[in-house]
N, C-alpha and C positions, 0 to 999 in steps of 0.2 A: 504494500500500500504506500502511495507517495506521501512524503512529508508535507506538512502544512507549515507555512512560515509567517512570521511577523517581522517586518524589516524596519529598522530605525529611520528617522527622517532624512538621513544622508544617503539613502539607498533607493531613491525613486527609479533611476534607470535600471538598476538590477531587478527591482520588482517587475518592471515591464517585461524584461527579458525572461524572467522566470515564468511569467504568465504566458508569454509566447511559446515557451517550452512545455506548457500545460500544467505548471505547478501552481498550487494555491498559495499566492503571495499577498498577504494582507499588508497594506502600506497606507500611511497617512503622512502628510508633511508636518503634522503636529499631533501629539497624543495627549489626552487628558491624564492627569495624575492617576496612576494605578491601571491604566488601560493596557499597557504592555504586560504587566503581571497577570491581569485577567485573561488575556489572550494566550499567554504561556500556560496558564492553568487549564485552558481548554485543549491543550495538546499541541500548540504551535511551537516551532523552534524559533527563538529570537536570534536574528542576524543583525550584527552591528559593525560599524567602523569606529566606534568610540571605545577605545581601549579601557578607559575608566569604567565605562558602563559594563563591558564584558567581564571585568574583574569582579564587579559587585554582584553579578548574576551568574551563578554557576552553570546554568543551562544556556547561557549566551554563547554564540559562535562569533568570534572576531575574524573579520576579513581584513587581511593586510593589504592586498592590492588596491590600487586606485581605479584601474580600468575594469569595465564590466566583464569583458571576456576573461580576464585573469581571475576575477571574483567567481565567475561560474566554474572555471577550472578548479579553483581551490575547493569549492563546495562539492564538486564531483570527486576530486581526489580524496576528500575526507568522508565521502559516502553519504552526503546529505541529498544529493540529487542523482538520479539515474537517467541515462539517456534513453528515452523511449520516443522515437519519432512518430509513433502512432497517436500520441497525445499532443503533439505540437499543434498550435492554433485551435485549441479546444476551449480556451478561456478568454474572456474579454480582457484586452490589454489595458483598458481604462479602469473598470470597476471590479475585475477579478471573478466575475460570475461565470459559471460554465455556459458555453454557447449552445444554442439549440438550432436545429434545422429551421431555416426561415420558412414560414407559411407561404406557399406559392401565391396566394391571393394578396399578400402584402408587398410583394416584390415590385410590382409595376410602379408604385408611387415612391418607393424607397431606395431604389438603386438606378444607376444610369442605364439607358437603353442597351448599350453595347454589352453590359454585364447581364442584363435580363435575357437577352436573346442568345448569348453565347453559352451560358451555363447556369440556368435558373435553379438547378438542384444542388449546386456546389456552394450555395450562399447560406451563411449562418447569421444568427442575430443574438444579441444579448437581451434577455428578458428584463434585466434591471434598468439599463440605460437606453435600450431600444436602438442601439447602433447595429448596422449590418456589416458583415465581413465576407469577402470573397477572395478566391485565389487570383492574384494578379501580380504585376511587377513588384509591388511593395512586398508581398509575401516572398517572392523569389529572391529579392534583395536580403530579406531577413534570413532566409534559409542559407543563402550564400555566406552571410556573416557567421552564422552558427557553424557551418561546415569549416570555414576558415579558422574558427576558434577550436576546432577539433571535435565538434559534436555531430 
């Protein structure tokens, strides 16, 4: 079963890439007092770049690299993420919700015509933020970057 994460406020880009890779990555630019502890108690792994914070929380994982690709590699080396390409692009990059198959009747007004006519059954949507996602050049570029990073 994949890990669930909570990332500190310094790791917004990493949260996005974890979501792209299909991982449950809870992230906020600011947390209320006690929110991180509460999420850890729910079973999330706390990921941080703040060394002081990682020292005071025994369950925290400190990431030393600055770059997202290197951060993902460290998490993989340490066994926090597994590479499973079948779950890539299954979560909303914005709000972290699992994506659903987009209802055919909603596509016409929510996606560009060229997408609608090319591959209407390859379109997903987020039930939380109502964004639509489809395989295109943006996804190809993200896949190329993940492959370049060794995933």
